[in-house]
C-alpha positions in Angstrom: -41.1 -60.3 -57.2 -42.5 -61.8 -60.4 -40.2 -60.9 -63.3 -41.9 -59.9 -66.5 -40.2 -59.7 -69.9 -41.6 -57.0 -72.2 -43.1 -58.6 -75.3 -41.1 -56.4 -77.6 -37.7 -57.2 -75.9 -35.2 -58.7 -78.3 -31.7 -60.0 -77.6 -29.3 -60.0 -80.6 -32.3 -59.8 -82.9 -34.5 -62.5 -81.4 -37.5 -62.3 -79.1 -37.6 -64.7 -76.1 -40.1 -65.7 -73.5 -39.0 -65.9 -69.9 -38.4 -69.7 -70.2 -36.6 -69.3 -73.5 -34.4 -66.7 -72.0 -33.4 -69.1 -69.3 -32.3 -71.6 -72.0 -30.3 -68.8 -73.6 -28.6 -68.2 -70.2 -27.7 -71.9 -69.7 -26.3 -72.0 -73.3 -24.1 -68.9 -72.6 -22.8 -70.4 -69.4 -22.0 -73.7 -71.0 -20.7 -72.6 -74.4 -19.8 -68.9 -74.2 -16.6 -67.1 -73.6 -16.0 -65.4 -70.2 -18.1 -62.3 -70.8 -20.9 -64.3 -72.2 -20.8 -66.6 -69.1 -21.3 -63.5 -67.0 -24.3 -62.5 -69.0 -25.8 -66.0 -68.6 -25.1 -65.9 -64.8 -26.9 -62.5 -64.6 -29.9 -63.6 -66.6 -30.4 -66.6 -64.3 -30.1 -64.4 -61.2 -32.6 -61.9 -62.7 -35.1 -64.5 -63.8 -35.0 -66.4 -60.4 -37.7 -66.1 -57.8 -35.4 -64.1 -55.5 -36.5 -60.5 -54.8 -32.9 -59.4 -54.5 -29.6 -60.0 -56.2 -26.0 -59.3 -55.1 -23.9 -56.9 -57.1 -20.2 -56.2 -56.7 -18.8 -52.7 -56.3 -15.9 -51.6 -58.6 -13.4 -51.5 -55.8 -12.0 -48.1 -56.7 -12.2 -46.8 -53.1 -11.4 -50.1 -51.3 -12.0 -53.8 -51.5 -14.9 -54.8 -53.9 -18.0 -55.4 -51.8 -21.2 -57.3 -52.4 -24.3 -55.2 -52.2 -27.8 -56.7 -52.2 -30.2 -54.7 -54.5 -33.9 -55.2 -54.7 -35.1 -56.1 -58.2 -38.1 -53.8 -58.0 -35.7 -50.9 -57.4 -33.7 -52.0 -60.5 -37.0 -52.0 -62.5 -37.8 -48.5 -61.2 -34.3 -47.3 -62.1 -34.7 -48.7 -65.7 -38.0 -46.8 -66.1 -36.6 -43.5 -64.9 -33.7 -43.8 -67.3 -36.1 -44.6 -70.1 -38.2 -41.6 -69.2 -35.3 -39.2 -69.0 -33.7 -40.3 -72.3 -36.9 -40.9 -74.2 -36.4 -44.6 -74.8 -39.3 -46.4 -76.4 -40.2 -50.0 -76.9 -38.5 -51.2 -80.1 -35.6 -48.9 -79.8 -32.2 -50.6 -80.6 -29.6 -50.3 -77.9 -26.1 -51.7 -77.5 -24.5 -53.2 -74.4 -20.6 -53.2 -74.3 -20.1 -53.3 -70.5 -19.3 -56.2 -68.3 -22.4 -57.7 -66.6 -20.2 -58.5 -63.6 -21.0 -54.9 -62.4 -24.2 -52.9 -62.1 -23.8 -50.7 -65.2 -23.7 -53.8 -67.5 -26.5 -55.5 -65.7 -28.7 -52.4 -66.0 -28.4 -52.3 -69.8 -30.1 -55.7 -69.9 -32.7 -54.8 -67.2 -33.6 -51.6 -69.2 -34.1 -53.7 -72.4 -36.2 -56.4 -70.6 -38.4 -53.8 -68.8 -38.8 -51.2 -71.6 -39.0 -53.6 -74.5 -35.8 -52.6 -76.2 -33.9 -54.5 -78.9 -30.6 -55.2 -77.2 -27.4 -56.3 -79.0 -24.3 -57.1 -76.9 -20.6 -57.1 -77.8 -17.5 -57.9 -75.7 -16.7 -55.3 -73.1 -13.4 -54.3 -74.8 -11.7 -50.9 -75.2 -13.0 -50.5 -78.8 -16.5 -51.9 -78.6 -17.8 -50.3 -81.9 -15.2 -52.0 -84.1 -17.1 -54.4 -86.3 -20.5 -52.9 -85.3 -22.5 -52.0 -88.5 -25.9 -51.1 -87.1 -27.1 -47.8 -85.6 -28.4 -47.6 -82.1 -30.5 -45.2 -80.0 -28.6 -45.7 -76.8 -25.4 -47.1 -75.3 -23.4 -46.9 -72.1 -19.6 -46.8 -72.0 -16.7 -46.1 -69.7 -14.3 -43.2 -70.7 -11.7 -45.5 -72.2 -14.3 -47.0 -74.6 -15.6 -43.5 -75.5 -12.2 -42.2 -76.3 -11.4 -45.3 -78.4 -14.7 -45.0 -80.3 -14.8 -41.3 -81.3 -14.5 -42.0 -85.0 -17.5 -44.3 -84.8 -19.9 -42.5 -82.5 -22.1 -41.5 -85.4 -23.7 -45.0 -85.0 -25.1 -44.0 -81.6 -27.8 -41.4 -80.9 -27.2 -41.1 -77.2 -24.1 -42.2 -75.2 -23.9 -42.2 -71.4 -20.4 -42.4 -69.9 -19.5 -43.3 -66.3 -17.4 -45.4 -64.1 -14.5 -42.8 -64.0 -14.2 -39.1 -64.5 -14.2 -37.7 -68.1 -11.0 -35.8 -68.7 -10.8 -32.3 -70.2 -9.0 -33.8 -73.2 -11.8 -36.3 -73.9 -14.4 -33.6 -73.5 -12.6 -31.6 -76.2 -12.4 -34.6 -78.5 -16.2 -35.3 -78.3 -17.2 -31.6 -78.6 -18.3 -31.9 -82.2 -19.7 -35.5 -82.2 -23.1 -36.0 -83.7 -24.0 -38.3 -80.7 -25.5 -36.7 -77.7 -23.0 -37.6 -74.9 -23.8 -37.4 -71.2 -21.6 -38.0 -68.2 -23.4 -39.8 -65.4 -23.1 -39.7 -61.6 -24.0 -42.7 -59.6 -22.8 -45.8 -57.8 -23.8 -49.4 -57.2 -25.9 -48.4 -54.2 -28.0 -46.0 -56.4 -28.3 -48.7 -59.2 -26.1 -46.8 -61.6 -26.8 -43.1 -62.4 -29.0 -40.8 -60.5 -27.8 -37.6 -62.2 -26.3 -36.6 -65.6 -24.7 -33.7 -67.3 -24.3 -33.1 -71.1 -20.8 -33.1 -72.4 -21.5 -31.8 -75.9 -24.2 -30.1 -78.0 -24.6 -27.6 -75.1 -26.7 -24.5 -75.2 -24.8 -21.2 -75.2 -24.1 -20.1 -71.6 -24.9 -23.4 -70.0 -22.9 -24.6 -67.0 -20.9 -27.6 -68.2 -20.1 -28.7 -64.6 -23.7 -29.0 -63.3 -25.3 -32.4 -62.8 -29.1 -32.7 -63.0 -30.8 -35.5 -61.0 -33.2 -37.8 -62.7 -37.0 -37.6 -62.1 -38.3 -38.6 -58.6 -34.9 -37.9 -57.0 -34.0 -35.0 -54.7 -30.6 -34.1 -53.1 -29.2 -32.4 -50.1 -25.9 -32.1 -48.2 -24.7 -33.3 -44.8 -22.5 -31.6 -42.3 -19.4 -32.6 -44.3 -20.8 -30.9 -47.5 -21.2 -34.4 -48.9 -24.1 -35.3 -51.2 -27.2 -37.0 -49.8 -29.5 -38.7 -52.3 -33.2 -39.1 -51.6 -34.6 -41.6 -54.1 -37.4 -43.7 -52.6 -38.1 -45.6 -55.8 -34.6 -47.0 -55.9 -33.5 -47.0 -52.3 -35.5 -47.5 -49.0 -33.1 -45.1 -47.2 -31.3 -41.9 -48.2 -27.9 -42.7 -49.7 -25.2 -40.7 -47.9 -22.2 -40.4 -50.1 -18.6 -39.3 -49.6 -18.8 -36.9 -52.5 -18.2 -33.2 -51.7 -20.6 -31.1 -53.8 -21.7 -27.5 -54.4 -25.5 -27.7 -54.1 -27.2 -25.5 -56.7 -30.7 -26.6 -56.0 -32.5 -29.8 -54.8 -32.2 -31.0 -58.4 -28.7 -29.7 -59.4 -25.2 -30.0 -58.0 -21.5 -29.6 -59.0 -19.2 -32.4 -58.0 -16.0 -31.2 -56.3 -14.3 -34.4 -55.1 -14.2 -37.3 -52.7 -14.2 -36.5 -48.9 -11.9 -39.5 -48.3 -9.3 -37.9 -50.7 -9.1 -34.5 -48.9 -5.6 -33.5 -48.0 -4.8 -31.5 -44.9 -1.5 -29.7 -45.6 -0.4 -27.2 -42.9 -4.0 -26.8 -41.8 -5.2 -26.1 -45.4 -7.8 -28.5 -46.7 -7.2 -29.3 -50.3 -9.4 -31.3 -52.7 -7.2 -33.3 -55.1 -9.9 -33.5 -57.8 -10.1 -29.7 -58.0 -6.4 -29.4 -58.4 -6.4 -32.1 -61.0 -9.1 -30.2 -63.0 -6.8 -27.2 -63.1 -3.8 -29.3 -64.2 -5.7 -31.3 -66.8 -5.2 -28.7 -69.5 -1.4 -28.9 -69.2 -0.8 -32.6 -68.5 -1.9 -35.1 -71.2 -0.7 -38.2 -69.5 -2.8 -39.8 -66.8 -2.0 -38.4 -63.3 -3.5 -37.7 -59.9 -2.8 -35.6 -56.8 -2.0 -37.3 -53.5 0.0 -36.7 -50.3 2.9 -38.1 -48.3 3.5 -37.7 -44.6 5.5 -34.6 -43.7 7.0 -33.5 -40.4 6.1 -29.8 -40.8 2.9 -29.9 -42.9 1.4 -33.1 -41.7 0.7 -34.0 -45.3 2.8 -32.9 -48.3 1.0 -32.4 -51.6 2.5 -34.5 -54.5 1.8 -35.1 -58.1 2.0 -38.7 -59.6 2.2 -39.0 -63.3 1.9 -42.3 -65.4 4.5 -42.9 -68.0 7.7 -41.1 -69.1 9.1 -38.0 -67.4 7.6 -34.8 -68.8 10.3 -32.2 -69.5 9.5 -28.7 -68.2 6.5 -29.8 -66.2 7.5 -27.8 -63.1 7.6 -24.6 -65.2 4.2 -25.4 -66.7 2.7 -26.0 -63.3 4.1 -22.7 -62.0 2.2 -20.9 -64.7 -1.0 -22.8 -64.1 -4.0 -21.2 -62.3 -3.1 -22.8 -59.0 -3.3 -21.2 -55.5 0.1 -21.4 -53.8 -1.1 -24.2 -51.5 -2.2 -26.2 -54.5 1.3 -26.4 -56.1 2.7 -30.0 -55.7 5.9 -30.1 -53.5 7.2 -33.1 -55.5 6.5 -34.9 -58.8 6.7 -38.7 -59.1 6.5 -40.9 -62.2 5.3 -44.5 -62.3 5.3 -46.9 -65.2 1.6 -47.8 -64.9 -1.2 -47.1 -62.5 -3.3 -49.7 -60.7 -6.8 -49.7 -62.2 -10.2 -51.1 -61.6 -11.8 -53.2 -64.4 -13.5 -50.2 -65.8 -10.3 -48.2 -66.0 -10.6 -46.0 -62.9 -7.3 -45.3 -61.1 -7.0 -47.0 -57.7 -5.3 -44.2 -55.9 -4.0 -46.0 -52.8 -2.5 -48.9 -54.7 -1.0 -46.5 -57.3 0.4 -44.3 -54.5 2.1 -47.4 -53.0 4.1 -47.8 -56.2 6.2 -44.8 -55.4 6.9 -46.1 -51.9 8.0 -49.5 -53.0 
């Protein structure tokens, strides 16, 4: 497809034609630090004559894979996001995510398609340190959001994704002046296809419900997993491994991953639901998993990152858990294995207690 750059697009304060932008890309690759080289590589891929580009998955549920995405679908995704969040040509936006992955790439695509004025900073844990401007829109991972709470007044709207947002973080951002939304999506859906507000909520609103973006509908398969119908961003329905409670063809509640389900003594347990219940009593990072058991088949366990928590078993016994949801054992590890965006790699982290 013929790539067009919106005439109002600016990068770090300067407007560029398509050819000028290629020169910027070459300069970033030749002279930039690592994250700037990634930006340069992406810009050359985006401005090439190819109709597709290959994007890496995060690797949180397996080995990172390369997925071919159509540029016209990426353009459509940018427009839908702009429509949903009211982004207008000339709005100032901030990119602080790595362009090695789809979320970082799409910040640039949105700017080029919608005519936004994009500034970029290094994809570090505290991206707003040293930032003096105000911005209409920014995308972050939860670690960045948590590290930027005292500076969120510089951003009108923040979307956060890449990993679940903890109960503790949701409490911390409750009174932020920024409008903060958790996103649901994946590389195959070209970042988010659904969002839910995390603060500034209307009284009585369901804080767990995701709403899909315009021109997208949803359904469930026989596993109760989400199926996404989004013809403007995917030629085929996207069949996920996410177990959901379907509220309507536009709304759903995310329950957990089908591939994480534990069968303990014939009872199917969703780790993410148990983790949600435990999140109010455990401030350290943790996750629920299972080990083989001769009687139960799989034995439910809790793995906590960091130092031993005194009295944790007693606290768990008083939590709102069904009897089958109570972990049979608790393990502690020094540090979890993570993806580049801070998401726990469960299988690799589980292996740490076996070694």
